[in-house]
Backbone atoms as SQL, in Angstrom:
CREATE TABLE atoms (id INTEGER PRIMARY KEY, chain TEXT, resi INTEGER, resn TEXT, atom TEXT, x REAL, y REAL, z REAL);
INSERT INTO atoms VALUES
  (1, 'A', 1, 'MET', 'N', 4.642, -5.250, -13.456),
  (2, 'A', 1, 'MET', 'CA', 3.996, -5.476, -12.061),
  (3, 'A', 1, 'MET', 'C', 4.329, -4.003, -11.237),
  (4, 'A', 2, 'LYS', 'N', 3.458, -3.687, -10.399),
  (5, 'A', 2, 'LYS', 'CA', 3.885, -2.545, -9.695),
  (6, 'A', 2, 'LYS', 'C', 3.586, -2.895, -8.027),
  (7, 'A', 3, 'VAL', 'N', 4.393, -1.997, -7.292),
  (8, 'A', 3, 'VAL', 'CA', 4.079, -2.196, -5.738),
  (9, 'A', 3, 'VAL', 'C', 3.259, -0.855, -5.378),
  (10, 'A', 4, 'PHE', 'N', 2.232, -1.175, -4.728),
  (11, 'A', 4, 'PHE', 'CA', 1.493, -0.083, -4.231),
  (12, 'A', 4, 'PHE', 'C', 1.479, 0.020, -2.825),
  (13, 'A', 5, 'ILE', 'N', 1.917, 1.181, -2.223),
  (14, 'A', 5, 'ILE', 'CA', 2.156, 1.302, -0.854),
  (15, 'A', 5, 'ILE', 'C', 1.324, 2.391, -0.280),
  (16, 'A', 6, 'TRP', 'N', 0.590, 2.065, 0.897),
  (17, 'A', 6, 'TRP', 'CA', -0.480, 2.981, 1.721),
  (18, 'A', 6, 'TRP', 'C', 0.003, 3.214, 2.838),
  (19, 'A', 7, 'GLU', 'N', 0.490, 4.387, 3.232),
  (20, 'A', 7, 'GLU', 'CA', 0.888, 4.675, 4.716),
  (21, 'A', 7, 'GLU', 'C', -0.103, 5.509, 5.482),
  (22, 'A', 8, 'ASP', 'N', -0.094, 5.308, 6.567),
  (23, 'A', 8, 'ASP', 'CA', -0.901, 5.990, 7.647),
  (24, 'A', 8, 'ASP', 'C', -2.302, 5.495, 7.467),
  (25, 'A', 9, 'VAL', 'N', -2.645, 4.260, 7.276),
  (26, 'A', 9, 'VAL', 'CA', -3.855, 3.700, 6.979),
  (27, 'A', 9, 'VAL', 'C', -4.149, 2.554, 8.026),
  (28, 'A', 10, 'LEU', 'N', -5.455, 2.145, 7.953),
  (29, 'A', 10, 'LEU', 'CA', -6.063, 1.118, 8.673),
  (30, 'A', 10, 'LEU', 'C', -5.759, 1.167, 10.358),
  (31, 'A', 11, 'THR', 'N', -5.712, 2.407, 10.912),
  (32, 'A', 11, 'THR', 'CA', -5.317, 2.726, 12.155),
  (33, 'A', 11, 'THR', 'C', -6.305, 2.435, 13.333),
  (34, 'A', 12, 'ASP', 'N', -5.654, 2.114, 14.328),
  (35, 'A', 12, 'ASP', 'CA', -6.493, 1.965, 15.477),
  (36, 'A', 12, 'ASP', 'C', -5.692, 2.947, 16.855),
  (37, 'A', 13, 'TYR', 'N', -4.865, 2.440, 17.237),
  (38, 'A', 13, 'TYR', 'CA', -4.230, 3.285, 18.106),
  (39, 'A', 13, 'TYR', 'C', -2.702, 4.010, 17.387),
  (40, 'A', 14, 'THR', 'N', -2.197, 3.345, 16.320),
  (41, 'A', 14, 'THR', 'CA', -1.179, 3.734, 15.473),
  (42, 'A', 14, 'THR', 'C', -1.727, 3.448, 14.158),
  (43, 'A', 15, 'ASP', 'N', -1.026, 4.213, 13.187),
  (44, 'A', 15, 'ASP', 'CA', -1.023, 4.022, 11.684),
  (45, 'A', 15, 'ASP', 'C', -0.394, 2.856, 11.431),
  (46, 'A', 16, 'GLY', 'N', -1.341, 2.279, 10.374),
  (47, 'A', 16, 'GLY', 'CA', -0.823, 1.049, 9.681),
  (48, 'A', 16, 'GLY', 'C', -0.167, 1.393, 8.338),
  (49, 'A', 17, 'LEU', 'N', 0.407, 0.263, 7.686),
  (50, 'A', 17, 'LEU', 'CA', 0.890, 0.288, 6.540),
  (51, 'A', 17, 'LEU', 'C', 0.275, -0.936, 5.628),
  (52, 'A', 18, 'ALA', 'N', -0.110, -0.759, 4.360),
  (53, 'A', 18, 'ALA', 'CA', -0.529, -1.675, 3.448),
  (54, 'A', 18, 'ALA', 'C', 0.320, -1.650, 2.249),
  (55, 'A', 19, 'VAL', 'N', 0.614, -2.930, 1.793),
  (56, 'A', 19, 'VAL', 'CA', 1.419, -3.007, 0.441),
  (57, 'A', 19, 'VAL', 'C', 0.865, -3.963, -0.419),
  (58, 'A', 20, 'ALA', 'N', 0.632, -3.991, -1.521),
  (59, 'A', 20, 'ALA', 'CA', 0.251, -4.873, -2.653),
  (60, 'A', 20, 'ALA', 'C', 0.997, -4.885, -3.976),
  (61, 'A', 21, 'TYR', 'N', 1.189, -5.895, -4.471),
  (62, 'A', 21, 'TYR', 'CA', 1.819, -6.255, -5.734),
  (63, 'A', 21, 'TYR', 'C', 1.007, -6.531, -6.870),
  (64, 'A', 22, 'ALA', 'N', 0.605, -5.765, -7.824),
  (65, 'A', 22, 'ALA', 'CA', -0.241, -6.054, -8.711),
  (66, 'A', 22, 'ALA', 'C', 0.117, -5.358, -10.050),
  (67, 'A', 23, 'GLU', 'N', -0.802, -5.712, -11.105),
  (68, 'A', 23, 'GLU', 'CA', -0.705, -4.915, -12.511),
  (69, 'A', 23, 'GLU', 'C', -1.259, -3.519, -12.201),
  (70, 'A', 24, 'THR', 'N', -2.240, -3.178, -11.725),
  (71, 'A', 24, 'THR', 'CA', -3.239, -2.235, -11.707),
  (72, 'A', 24, 'THR', 'C', -3.851, -2.058, -10.260),
  (73, 'A', 25, 'LEU', 'N', -4.008, -0.730, -10.107),
  (74, 'A', 25, 'LEU', 'CA', -4.811, -0.169, -8.565),
  (75, 'A', 25, 'LEU', 'C', -5.757, -1.179, -8.368),
  (76, 'A', 26, 'GLU', 'N', -6.757, -1.288, -9.313),
  (77, 'A', 26, 'GLU', 'CA', -8.055, -2.002, -9.248),
  (78, 'A', 26, 'GLU', 'C', -7.609, -3.569, -8.715),
  (79, 'A', 27, 'GLU', 'N', -6.489, -4.157, -9.287),
  (80, 'A', 27, 'GLU', 'CA', -6.276, -5.566, -8.891),
  (81, 'A', 27, 'GLU', 'C', -5.627, -5.418, -7.478),
  (82, 'A', 28, 'ALA', 'N', -4.775, -4.282, -7.256),
  (83, 'A', 28, 'ALA', 'CA', -4.109, -4.327, -5.696),
  (84, 'A', 28, 'ALA', 'C', -5.459, -4.283, -5.043),
  (85, 'A', 29, 'LEU', 'N', -6.251, -3.128, -5.006),
  (86, 'A', 29, 'LEU', 'CA', -7.490, -3.140, -4.141),
  (87, 'A', 29, 'LEU', 'C', -8.328, -4.370, -3.881),
  (88, 'A', 30, 'ALA', 'N', -8.606, -5.178, -4.867),
  (89, 'A', 30, 'ALA', 'CA', -9.141, -6.327, -4.951),
  (90, 'A', 30, 'ALA', 'C', -8.558, -7.513, -3.667),
  (91, 'A', 31, 'LEU', 'N', -7.206, -7.406, -3.789),
  (92, 'A', 31, 'LEU', 'CA', -6.521, -8.252, -2.676),
  (93, 'A', 31, 'LEU', 'C', -7.039, -8.069, -1.301),
  (94, 'A', 32, 'PHE', 'N', -7.431, -6.814, -0.933),
  (95, 'A', 32, 'PHE', 'CA', -7.678, -6.591, 0.311),
  (96, 'A', 32, 'PHE', 'C', -9.416, -6.803, 0.464),
  (97, 'A', 33, 'HIS', 'N', -9.673, -7.193, 1.646),
  (98, 'A', 33, 'HIS', 'CA', -11.173, -7.245, 2.019),
  (99, 'A', 33, 'HIS', 'C', -11.889, -5.866, 1.491),
  (100, 'A', 34, 'LYS', 'N', -13.226, -5.768, 1.297),
  (101, 'A', 34, 'LYS', 'CA', -13.958, -4.842, 0.981),
  (102, 'A', 34, 'LYS', 'C', -13.735, -3.785, 1.857),
  (103, 'A', 35, 'TYR', 'N', -13.939, -3.858, 3.247),
  (104, 'A', 35, 'TYR', 'CA', -13.753, -3.006, 4.194),
  (105, 'A', 35, 'TYR', 'C', -12.279, -2.192, 4.341),
  (106, 'A', 36, 'GLU', 'N', -11.291, -3.159, 3.920),
  (107, 'A', 36, 'GLU', 'CA', -10.017, -2.549, 4.153),
  (108, 'A', 36, 'GLU', 'C', -9.638, -1.823, 2.911),
  (109, 'A', 37, 'ALA', 'N', -10.202, -2.295, 1.590),
  (110, 'A', 37, 'ALA', 'CA', -10.128, -1.343, 0.417),
  (111, 'A', 37, 'ALA', 'C', -10.644, -0.178, 0.412),
  (112, 'A', 38, 'LYS', 'N', -11.712, -0.047, 1.146),
  (113, 'A', 38, 'LYS', 'CA', -12.478, 1.231, 1.058),
  (114, 'A', 38, 'LYS', 'C', -11.626, 2.194, 2.095),
  (115, 'A', 39, 'ALA', 'N', -11.044, 1.628, 3.126),
  (116, 'A', 39, 'ALA', 'CA', -10.412, 2.426, 4.190),
  (117, 'A', 39, 'ALA', 'C', -8.850, 3.020, 3.557),
  (118, 'A', 40, 'LEU', 'N', -8.501, 2.354, 2.370),
  (119, 'A', 40, 'LEU', 'CA', -7.090, 2.821, 2.153),
  (120, 'A', 40, 'LEU', 'C', -7.083, 3.926, 1.151),
  (121, 'A', 41, 'GLY', 'N', -8.111, 4.357, 0.591),
  (122, 'A', 41, 'GLY', 'CA', -8.046, 5.291, -0.410),
  (123, 'A', 41, 'GLY', 'C', -6.829, 5.320, -1.400),
  (124, 'A', 42, 'ALA', 'N', -6.201, 6.518, -1.657),
  (125, 'A', 42, 'ALA', 'CA', -5.213, 6.281, -2.840),
  (126, 'A', 42, 'ALA', 'C', -3.808, 6.121, -2.291),
  (127, 'A', 43, 'PRO', 'N', -2.996, 5.158, -2.957),
  (128, 'A', 43, 'PRO', 'CA', -1.668, 4.807, -2.609),
  (129, 'A', 43, 'PRO', 'C', -0.961, 6.016, -2.193),
  (130, 'A', 44, 'THR', 'N', 0.096, 6.037, -1.200),
  (131, 'A', 44, 'THR', 'CA', 0.980, 7.022, -1.003),
  (132, 'A', 44, 'THR', 'C', 2.059, 6.866, -2.073),
  (133, 'A', 45, 'THR', 'N', 2.571, 5.860, -2.369),
  (134, 'A', 45, 'THR', 'CA', 3.502, 5.572, -3.323),
  (135, 'A', 45, 'THR', 'C', 3.066, 4.268, -4.095),
  (136, 'A', 46, 'VAL', 'N', 3.579, 4.544, -5.600),
  (137, 'A', 46, 'VAL', 'CA', 3.423, 3.528, -6.637),
  (138, 'A', 46, 'VAL', 'C', 4.691, 3.183, -7.321),
  (139, 'A', 47, 'ILE', 'N', 5.378, 1.953, -7.247),
  (140, 'A', 47, 'ILE', 'CA', 6.412, 1.698, -7.753),
  (141, 'A', 47, 'ILE', 'C', 6.447, 0.742, -8.946),
  (142, 'A', 48, 'ASP', 'N', 6.780, 1.178, -10.290),
  (143, 'A', 48, 'ASP', 'CA', 6.752, 0.566, -11.529),
  (144, 'A', 48, 'ASP', 'C', 8.000, -0.465, -11.418),
  (145, 'A', 49, 'CYS', 'N', 7.819, -1.872, -11.232),
  (146, 'A', 49, 'CYS', 'CA', 8.867, -2.401, -11.080),
  (147, 'A', 49, 'CYS', 'C', 9.780, -2.752, -12.588),
  (148, 'A', 50, 'ALA', 'N', 8.832, -2.648, -13.508),
  (149, 'A', 50, 'ALA', 'CA', 9.398, -2.589, -14.935),
  (150, 'A', 50, 'ALA', 'C', 10.356, -1.515, -15.493),
  (151, 'A', 51, 'THR', 'N', 10.022, -0.248, -14.913),
  (152, 'A', 51, 'THR', 'CA', 10.866, 0.964, -15.265),
  (153, 'A', 51, 'THR', 'C', 11.578, 1.503, -14.154),
  (154, 'A', 52, 'ASP', 'N', 11.219, 1.520, -12.949),
  (155, 'A', 52, 'ASP', 'CA', 11.883, 2.094, -11.832),
  (156, 'A', 52, 'ASP', 'C', 12.905, 1.314, -11.069),
  (157, 'A', 53, 'LYS', 'N', 14.014, 1.504, -11.365),
  (158, 'A', 53, 'LYS', 'CA', 15.051, 0.726, -10.667),
  (159, 'A', 53, 'LYS', 'C', 15.767, 1.404, -9.522),
  (160, 'A', 54, 'THR', 'N', 15.136, 2.406, -8.966),
  (161, 'A', 54, 'THR', 'CA', 15.681, 3.128, -7.986),
  (162, 'A', 54, 'THR', 'C', 15.359, 2.419, -6.654),
  (163, 'A', 55, 'PRO', 'N', 16.238, 2.201, -5.845),
  (164, 'A', 55, 'PRO', 'CA', 16.013, 1.452, -4.447),
  (165, 'A', 55, 'PRO', 'C', 14.922, 2.323, -3.763),
  (166, 'A', 56, 'GLN', 'N', 14.074, 1.766, -3.196),
  (167, 'A', 56, 'GLN', 'CA', 13.043, 2.703, -2.250),
  (168, 'A', 56, 'GLN', 'C', 12.715, 1.775, -0.959),
  (169, 'A', 57, 'MET', 'N', 11.960, 2.372, 0.062),
  (170, 'A', 57, 'MET', 'CA', 11.627, 1.572, 1.310),
  (171, 'A', 57, 'MET', 'C', 10.472, 2.305, 1.872),
  (172, 'A', 58, 'ALA', 'N', 9.571, 1.594, 2.577),
  (173, 'A', 58, 'ALA', 'CA', 8.792, 2.017, 3.533),
  (174, 'A', 58, 'ALA', 'C', 8.703, 1.144, 4.666),
  (175, 'A', 59, 'TYR', 'N', 8.330, 1.898, 5.937),
  (176, 'A', 59, 'TYR', 'CA', 8.030, 1.006, 7.174),
  (177, 'A', 59, 'TYR', 'C', 7.037, 1.550, 8.285),
  (178, 'A', 60, 'VAL', 'N', 6.729, 0.961, 8.970),
  (179, 'A', 60, 'VAL', 'CA', 5.879, 1.691, 9.810),
  (180, 'A', 60, 'VAL', 'C', 6.660, 1.329, 11.267),
  (181, 'A', 61, 'TRP', 'N', 6.748, 2.424, 12.029),
  (182, 'A', 61, 'TRP', 'CA', 7.256, 2.182, 13.514),
  (183, 'A', 61, 'TRP', 'C', 6.241, 1.878, 14.416),
  (184, 'A', 62, 'GLY', 'N', 6.442, 0.646, 14.959),
  (185, 'A', 62, 'GLY', 'CA', 5.434, 0.156, 15.645),
  (186, 'A', 62, 'GLY', 'C', 5.094, 0.768, 17.167),
  (187, 'A', 63, 'GLY', 'N', 3.995, 0.572, 17.586),
  (188, 'A', 63, 'GLY', 'CA', 3.231, 1.178, 18.731),
  (189, 'A', 63, 'GLY', 'C', 2.212, 0.495, 19.117),
  (190, 'A', 64, 'GLY', 'N', 1.609, 1.053, 20.152),
  (191, 'A', 64, 'GLY', 'CA', 0.099, 0.716, 20.697),
  (192, 'A', 64, 'GLY', 'C', 0.018, -0.582, 20.857);
């Protein structure tokens, strides 16, 4: 399984963050509504949990 992270997406006044846990990008995008998936584009980061054991993080600084 992989963790897909999209940064600076789904914005209104501030940038959003989207995260999905799935085997493939197609499966990850299917977890979102059609409109949201279209707005996401390519993930910023993809973490393969089977092989990548490096600690990683992502966050959104709130506002607006």
